[in-house]
N, C-alpha and C positions, 0 to 999 in steps of 0.2 A: 478676421476669418482665417487668414493664412497663419497667423500666430497660433490660433486654436488647433489648426491641423498639425503644425510643427510640434506643439506640446504633446498632442495625442500620439504622434509617431514616436516622440522621445520616450514617453511612458511605456509604449508598447515594446520598444527595444529593451528598456530596463527590465520590464516584466519578463520578457523572453529570456534574457540573460540570467535573471534570477532563477527562473524555472529550470533553465539548462543546468545551472550549478547544483540545484537541489536533486535533480534526477541523475546526475553523474554518479556511477557506483564508486564506493570507497575502494581504494587499492587493497589487494589481498594481503592478509597478514601471513608472513612466512612462518610456518611451523617447523621446529627442529625435528629432524628424523630421529626415530627411536633407535636405540643401539642394541645390537645383538650381543648376547652373552653366551659363550660356548663352554660346555663342560664335558668331561670324558669319564667313562666308567673306571678307567685306570690310566695313569700317566707314565707308569714304568711297567713294562711287560717283557715277557720272553718272546723271542722270534716265533712267528706263526700264531700269535695270539690275536683274538678278536677284541676290538675296542668299540664300544657303543657311545655315540655322542648325543648330547641333548642341547637344544637351542631355545632360549627364552628371550623376551624383550626385557632389557635391564630395568627400564623405568616402571613397567607394569608387572613384571615377574610372570607374565603369561607365556605359555609355550608357543613357539613359532614352528609351524610345519611348512615343509616345502623349501626350506633354505638349502643352499648349495654349500657343500663342504669341500674345501680345497686343502690338499696335503702337499706342502712344498710347491704350491701354485697349480697343482693338478686336481681337477674336479673329480670326485668319486660319486658313485651312485648310492643314494640313501644315507642313512645315519650310522652305518656300521662299516668297519674296515678291518681286514686282516693285515697286520704289520709283519712283513717278512724280512725287510731290510734292517740290518743292525745299525744302530746309531740314533741320532735325534732327528725328529721330523716336526715341522711347524704346521699346525692345523688352524684354519680360519673358516668362519661361517659368513655367508653373504646372501642377501636377498634384496630385490629392488624395494626402495622405500625405507630401508633401514641402513644405519651405519654398520660397517663391517665389525665383527667381533674382534676383541683382542686375541692374538694368537695363543694357542695352547701347545706346549711342547710335549711330545710323546717320546720317551726314551725306550728304545728297543734293545734288549740285552741278547747276547749270543746264547743260543741253546747249547752251550758248551756242554753243555751238559745234558748229555743224555744221562740217565740215572740208572742205578741198579736198585731194584726193589726186592727186599727180603721179607718174606712172610712166614711166621712161625705157626705151627699147628700140628695137625695130624691128618693122615690120608692113607690110601691103599698102596701097599708095596707089592708090585707085581712079582718080585723075586721071592719073597717069603709067602705071598698069598694072603696077607693079613693087613689090618690097620696098624700103622706104626707112627710114632712121633717123628716129625721131620720139619724141614723148612724148604720153602721154594725160593729160588733166586731167579728173578725174571720169568717166573712160571715153571721153571724146571725143578723137580723135586731133588732134595739132597737128604739121604738117610744115613745116619751113622750106625755102624755095626756094634752091637753089644748083646751079650747073652741074655740080658733081661730087658731088652728094648720094648717088648710088648707090655711090660709093667711100668713103663716110664711115662711121665707127663711133662711136657715142655711148657713152662709158664711165661718166660720173658726172654728177649734176646737183645743184643747190641752188636753193632759192627764197628770196629775200631782198627785203623791201620791194616785194613784188608783181612783182619781176623774176625771170625764169627764166634760170639760167646752166647751160650744158652744156659739158663738156669732152670732147674726142674726138681722133680721128686721121683723117687723109685718106690713104688708101693708093693709091700709084701703082704700085709694084711691091713685091716682097718686100723689096727693099733700099732703097726710097725711100718716105718717109712724112713728113707734116708735122703739127704739133700746132696745135690751134685751140681756141677756145671761142666759144659764142654768148652774147650778152647780149640776151635776148628774140630778136628777129629780126636783130640786128646781128652779123655774122660778124667775128671777130677772129683774125687769123693770128698765131701765136706763133713760127713758123719759116718759112723761105723755101721754098715749094712748087716754085720754079723752080730750086733748087739741086740738081743731080743727085747731088751727093755728100752731101746732107743726109739725116738720118734722125732724126725726133723724134716722140714720142707724148705726148699729154696724158692721163693716167690718172685724175686726181682734181681736184676743185675745191671751194673753200670761199670764203665771203664774210664778212669781219669788219670792222665799223665802216666799211662802204662800200668797203673794199679787196678786190680779187679776187686770190686765190692759186690757181695752177694747178700741180699737181705732175706731173712726167713724167720722161722720159729723153731724152737727146740724144746722138747719136754724137759722139765726140771725135776719134778716129782710126779707122783700119781695125780696130784691135784693142782699142780702149777705148770704154767707154760712161760718160756722165755721168748721175748722178742730180741733177735740177735742180728748181727751181720758178720760175715767172714771177709777178711781182707787177704787177698793173694793166697788163697787156699790154706790159710793158717788152721792148724788142728783145733785150736781153741777159739771159738767165735767171740766177737766183742759183744758183751752183754749190754743191752739197752734198757730193758725193763722186765719185770716178772709180774704175771697176773693169773687170775683164776682160770683153770682149764675150761674151755668152752666159751669163755668170754674175752679171750685174748688171742690176737693173731692178725692176719692180713698185712704182713710187713712189706713195705716198698722202700726203695733207697735211691738217692741221687747225690752227686757230689758237685759242688760249685766252688771253684778255687780250692781252698784248703778246708772247707767246711763239709762235713758229712751230715746229710739229712735223712732221717728214717721216719716213716709214718706207719701207724698201725692202730689197732684197737686194744686198749688196755682196760681190762675189767669193764668191758662194754662201752668205754668212753673213747671216741676218736681223738687221737693225739699225734703230734709229731715232735721229734727230738732234733735239735741242732747241736751237734757235737755232744750229745748226751743230755742236754738241757731240755726238759719237757715243755711243750706249749699245747694247751688244751684247745680243741676245735669246738666252735660254737654248735650247740644242738647235739643230736645223737646220730648214729648211723655207722656205716662201715666205710673204709677207705679203699681205693682201688689203684691209685697212681699218684705220682708226685713229680713236680717240675719246679725249677727255680729260674726266674727271669734274670736277665743281665743286670737289672737294678736291685736284685736280691730279694724280690717278692717271692713268697712260697705259695704255690698253688697245689691243691690236693683234690682229686676227684673222688666222688663217692655217692652214696645215696642213703636215705633214711626214711622213716615213716612220718606222715603228717597226721596220723591217727586213723586214716582210712586206706591209703594206698602208699606204695613206695615211691619216693620222689627223687629224681636226679638232682644233684647239686655239686658245687665245688666250694672249697674254702680258699680265701686269699688271706694269708697271714692270720689264719685262725677264724676269720669272719666268714660265715656261710653265705653263698649266693645260690638261690633256688633257680633251677633250670626247668624242671618238669612243671606242667600245668596243674597237676594234681587231679586231673579228670580221670586218668588211668595210670597204672603202674609205669614207672620210668626209672632207668638206672644210668649213671655216668660211670664208665669203665676205664677211661683214659683221659689224660690231659696233656696238652702241648702248648708251649708259649713261643711265639716268634714275633719279633719287632713290636712288642707290646700288645699283640693280639692273643687272645686266650681261646684255644680250641678244646672242646670236650666231646668225646665220642661215647655213644651209648644207644639207647633205644627208648621209645615211648609207645604205650598202647593207645591207639587212635581208632577213629571210625574206619571201618573197612571200606575199600573203594566202592563196593556195591551199595553202600549206604545202610547195610544191615550188619550188625555185629561189630567186633573190634579185632584189631590185629597189631602185632608189634611192628613198628617201622624202624629200620636202621637209620640213624641220623647223627649229625654232629651239630654242636652249637658253636658259633663264632661270636665271641663277645656277647653271648646270651641269646643270639638269634638262631632259631632252629633251621637246619637245612637237611631235608630228607634225601636219602640215598636210594630208597626203594619206593615202589608205586602203591603201597598199601594193599596189594593184592594177596601177597603171601607173607608169612612171618619172616622177619629178618632182624638181625641185631648186630651192632657194631661193637667190637671189643678193643680196638686199638687205633691210634691216630699218629701220623707223622706229617709235619709240614716242612717243605723245603722251598725257599724263595717264593713263598706265597701259594705254592701248589699243595693241595691237600690230598693225602693218601690215607685211606681208612681200611682196616681189615675186620672181617667179621664172618657171619654165617647167614646163609639163606636156606630156610626150611622148605621152600618150594611148595609145589602142589602135593596133594595127598598121594602117598605112594612113592614120591621121589626122595632119594636120600638127601640128608642135610649136606649142603655144599660149603666148602671153604671159599671165601670170596675176598677180593679187595677192590676198592673203588679208587681209581686214580683220576683226580679232578672230575669226579662224577661218573666216569666211565666204569661200568661193572666188568670185572674179569673173574671168571670162575677158575679155581685152581685144582680142585679135587676131581677125581674120576667120576664120570656120570653115573656109574652103577654102584658106587660105594660111598659110604659116609665120609665126611671130612669136616674139619673145622679150622678156623684161623684165630689165633689168640693174640698175636703181636705183629708189629710191622716196623721196619727200619729202612730208610732210604738214604743212599749216598750218591754223590756225584761220581760218575764214571771218570776215572783218571785218564788223562790224555797222554798218549805215547809221544 
């Protein structure tokens, strides 16, 4: 009997121990923390610029909200910060339950550079009491004195070595015009204004190594037009090509190194010439501006028809790149290249802000992506663009509300600045930006 009781107790103990082992919870499996990944809208900025940060979980690629951003060990509020201190700063994202992000270095450059903004166009002259061709420097108008200034049109400008150069045309009649340029307030005639059979227009200007190049057109015969450029006010222009009157023109010029590039329309065919050698541009249309990158790529802005509407585009080394959507008219009027980025300014007809009707919106395209400068409430168009250290400056016109005069405008990094008088018409045709020299 005692043996039976002992065996029973032994079995009970064994059963109890076995049950205890089965019910004991398994030890927790340690999970590795997810890792934060931090990115910035820009990593090299000018002082006083705003940078926006984004935080995701590296393993899942899902956005993480509520993370803390630390700049050089100091926590900031939110995911944006204005960098005022020049130099490099290290940024890290942190949040409980995640591993800290790898640091992102933000380089803040000195705003040495305040800039001088030159805008070419036309506006009201209080002295003469009329509309005159002029340019604005930092918003202040500069008007050159000439007996025929009311008959002049300024087309393009360039600033080099603190000198202002302006190319234009002096209109006498629809059939008689002369080409000229200004070098500061010195007037240089490129064709004979007293020749009743002469017709010449200076469309574009550039300065390279102290030499001045002015591109334009010049009548050859009653039926023929020459595409030409003048170098250093030479009496005889350099002949580029001859074409049929009415189908030849729109000459623009740039110089890169020792190479002279001229673009225009020859017998209705868009073309550019490198040192006189012709390169045909794909498709049809007109040309409006030219730029050459540091790598030697040739960019030409323009527009052509898709059969229904006018479409903005540019050519790279002769191959066309379409910018306009084709839903409404669009034009590309200027091109600029900086650090491999391609900027093109113009306009496109889009749906009005009210949802009814259409309106021209001033815009530029950066690497093909459209960026609007106006709110689609009133008609506006961009005519020129300049980019300096990533900051974009665009000149154009704002037609405003009914009854309001057309205004000369420029947009500096998106901020709209009106240049012309409130009560008088104005327009802006070109823009040039230089770093202000330090004393």
